C-alpha positions, 0 to 999 in steps of 0.5 A, a space after each residue: 500500500 505504502 508504494 502504491 500510494 507514494 507512486 500516486 503522489 508523484 510531483 508535477 512536471 511544471 514547477 510553476 503549475 500546481 498538481 491535481 490532488 490524489 486520493 485527497 492528499 496534495 490539493 485543497 479541497 472542502 473536505 481536506 484543506 491543504 497541509 504545509 509543512 515548513 522546514 526551512 526555518 523553525 518546523 511548522 505545520 499549517 492546514 488550510 493556513 491554520 497552525 497545527 499544534 505539533 506537540 511536545 519537544 520529543 514529539 516534534 523531534 520525531 516528525 523531524 527525523 521523519 521529514 529528513 526523509 519524506 517518502 522513504 521509510 525510517 526505522 525505529 532505531 533512527 528515531 529512538 536515537 534522535 529522541 534519546 541519544 544517551 539513554 533510552 528508557 524501556 519504554 521508548 518503542 510504546 512512547 515512539 508509537 503514541 507519538 506517531 500516533 498523535 502526529 497521525 491524528 494531526 496530520 492526516 485527520 481524514 485517516 489517508 495513510 499519510 503516516 504509515 508503518 511497514 517493514 522498513 519503519 515509519 514512512 511520511 508520504 507528502 508532496 512538493 506542494 505540501 513541504 517546502 524542502 520537497 518544493 525546493 528539490 523540485 524546483 532545483 531539478 527543473 532549474 538544472 533541466 532548463 540550464 542543460 537544454 541552453 535556457 538560461 533566462 528560465 533556469 535563472 528564474 527557476 532557481 531563483 524561486 527555489 532560493 526564495 523558499 530558504 529562510 533559514 537552515 532546516 530545523 533551526 530550533 531542533 537540529 542542535 538536539 540530534 545528530 541525524 538532524 544536524 546531518 540533515 541541515 548540512 546536506 541541505 545547506 550543500 544543496 542550497 549552495 549548489 542551487 545558488 551557484 547555478 542560479 548565479 552562473 545563470 544570471 551571469 549567463 544572461 548578462 544580469 550580475 547585479 543581483 549576483 554582485 548584490 547577494 554573493 558576499 553573504 554566500 562567500 562568508 559561509 563557504 570562503 574556499 569554494 572555487 565555484 562560488 568565488 569565479 561567480 563572485 568574481 565575475 559578478 563584481 567585475 561586470 557591475 564595475 567593482 573591480 577593486 572588489 573583485 581583485 580583493 576578492 581573488 587575492 583573499 581567495 588565494 591567499 586562503 587556498 594557500 594558507 589552508 589548503 596549500 593550493 593555487 586557485 583552480 582553472 575557472 577561478 584563474 579564467 575569471 581572474 585573467 578576464 578581469 586583468 584584461 579588461 582593466 588593461 587599456 588597449 594597445 596603442 596604435 603602431 606600438 609595440 608595447 602593451 600598456 596596462 592600467 591595473 588600478 582600483 577606480 579613482 573616487 568620482 568624490 575624491 576631496 582635498 589633498 592638493 598640496 599633498 598630490 603636487 608634492 607626489 606628481 613633482 617627485 614621480 613625473 620625472 624620471 629615477 628618484 626614491 620611492 614616494 611613501 604616503 603615511 597617516 593615521 588609520 582611515 586618513 585615506 592613504 589607498 585612496 589617495 595613491 590611487 588617485 595620484 596613479 590615476 593622475 600620473 598614468 599618462 607618464 608611465 605608458 609601460 603600465 601602472 599597477 597596484 597591488 597589496 603587500 598585507 592580507 585582509 587579517 593584517 598578515 604579511 603577504 610573502 614577497 615572492 607571491 606579491 612579485 609573481 602578481 605583479 609580473 603577471 599583470 605586466 606580462 612577464 611572469 614567464 621570464 622569472 625563474 624558480 628561485 626567488 632571489 634569481 627572480 627578484 633580479 631578473 624583476 629588477 633587470 625587467 623594470 629598468 629601462 621601462 615606464 611603470 609605476 608600482 603602487 604598493 599598498 600597506 607596506 608592513 615594513 622595509 623588508 617586504 618592499 626591498 625585492 620589489 622596488 624598481 632600481 633607479 631609472 625610469 621605473 617608479 614605486 608609490 607606497 603606502 604604509 601606517 607606519 613611517 618605515 624608518 628604514 626605508 631611508 631613500 623614500 620621499 615622505 608625504 603625510 597625510 593629516 586629517 582633512 580640514 573642516 571645510 574639506 571634511 564638509 565637502 566630502 560629507 556633502 558629496 555623500 548625503 547631498 549638499 542641500 541637507 548639509 546646508 539646512 543643518 550646517 552646525 550639526 554637520 560641523 559636529 559631525 566631521 569633528 566627531 569623525 576626526 576629519 578623517 576620509 574613512 570615517 566620513 564615508 562611513 558617517 555619509 553612507 549611514 546617513 543616506 540610509 537614515 534619510 529621515 534622521 535629523 543631522 543633529 541627532 546623528 552628531 549626538 550620537 557620534 559625540 557619545 563615546 560609548 555610541 560612536 564606533 557603532 554608529 560609524 558603520 555602514 554596509 562595508 564600512 566600519 571604523 572599529 574593523 579598521 581600527 581593530 586591524 591596525 591594533 593587532 599589528 601594533 608591537 606589545 610595547 606600543 599597545 601598552 603605551 597607547 593603553 596608558 595614555 588612553 586613561 588620560 582625561 584628555 586626548 591632548 596632552 603635553 609630556 610630563 602628563 604622558 610620563 605620569 600615565 606611562 610611569 616613566 621618566 621624561 626622556 624614556 616617555 618621549 622614546 614611547 611616544 616616538 615610537 608610537 608616532 613611528 608605528 602611525 598611531 600619534 601624530 607628530 606633536 604640535 610645535 611652540 611658535 618659537 622653534 628656539 624655545 623647543 630645544 629648552 623645553 620639550 615639555 611644552 610640546 603638545 600631543 593629541 591622540 586621534 579621537 577615534 584611535 582614543 575611543 577604540 583604546 579605551 574600548 579595548 581596556 574596558 574589554 580586557 578588564 572585564 575579562 580579567 
């Protein structure tokens, strides 16, 4: 009977057309309204839209285990292990029978044989219209058929219908209690991932990458080493113009694979990466033999200020030869954005190529220079010339650069050692370097320090994001906001993005939040911009003595202080305290002190110099100290 009943309840051939009811099950009639079981989230059951009471925990566990294999037998032993994983009582079988009997009355009041028992165990008979996981599988199969038939538009739509059924992990309220349910959840997650990847590929095939670019990051965060997913991410970001993010996504995946699996990206991901690089490269000049490449992140359309600093960089790099230019500044000062902006403006002076790369991974770890070198060489088309030996490769690289007009943008340099093998020799090639530290060992570098923006520049940047009319209407509040953001471009962009979402919020109310020490870092976050995360990255890279000094200074009542106050906070004499402050300046945490107007007086009274911790750095340091105190 069970086999015949199951066969009679086959699924519909078209996922968009509800099937006709069979034996009163699977369709809604006056006598038997439609039963619906939802598993993609907390377990729920309704009949005709009316919720059904599924009983106590153990009874719901029985139903959940039956639903892991609908229309297939589940043994009494499996049910017993799920309900009593440690020590089943002697009455376990009778209790199971009671649970099943109650469920049968709830789910099958017309006694149509929906929950039956046979030689293999209990079988719960359901159609795709009655169970969301069966419907998910049905739609996924139809999508696969449409994709194989060369109908990507239909396939994308069908896959999307399946994905829209997913609201949460299956059995989210019950899975922690039973191994069989946890295993079922993992299978469902894997199936959902495969369907998402198929949907993404279909979307890309029909030329609609936007929905993929908008949703793929969430899936990647759960499956960062899945190459098929990463290839879809890279291609989608590439085709919506988010090329900087695409490059970063590839770099993140490559580093993770190398670190965790000891592997290089596979062919599909490599093809997506090469396509991105080829698309970013400008066309070859007519009549020439040089294949110039402009491999830079996009310039910011609303880049603001920095006129003097840009002039200084251009003066150094528009002429041949010379040492590298080092861009330094506080966390969030916009070093990378500034360097990218400068590189775009200098591109015409480097016809053989302008290429950017990061020297540190997202987690703050230093990338192996051999890996960076290979990436640069591949981007410029000379990777095949590099020998396997790393030292020989560095020599060949420098020789290849000699005589070429190439600009290297080496972003986020951790120290001078990481730069050594990459820097071009004296001659026509040049390097623009950014670093949080001042890299005293890079003695030949020309240094450009990025201070915070002026108040006027900060307001210009904020106005470009949230609208100048809005800023003009609440000018005083806008001034408070840019001050609370430390006049730092990264924090200003985070604030602007948040205000763009909270269009109903008066600027004065947002300024109140930013001026509250316990709320400021929470408020300076929107989408992918988070000031706390950026500060945490810098914090993790600080040497332990610098971190201790920063903690001590953060305990001072004011952000601005003189040397005697610093000495008391650090528990050191004046000279030792001054060395500690200089170390903080070297690692980019503390700006250089403001000097007295009469510089001749400086040597006689260093205690009159004023130091000031950046406001957001101060808040983060105090937050870390409070957290550390709670742990202790």
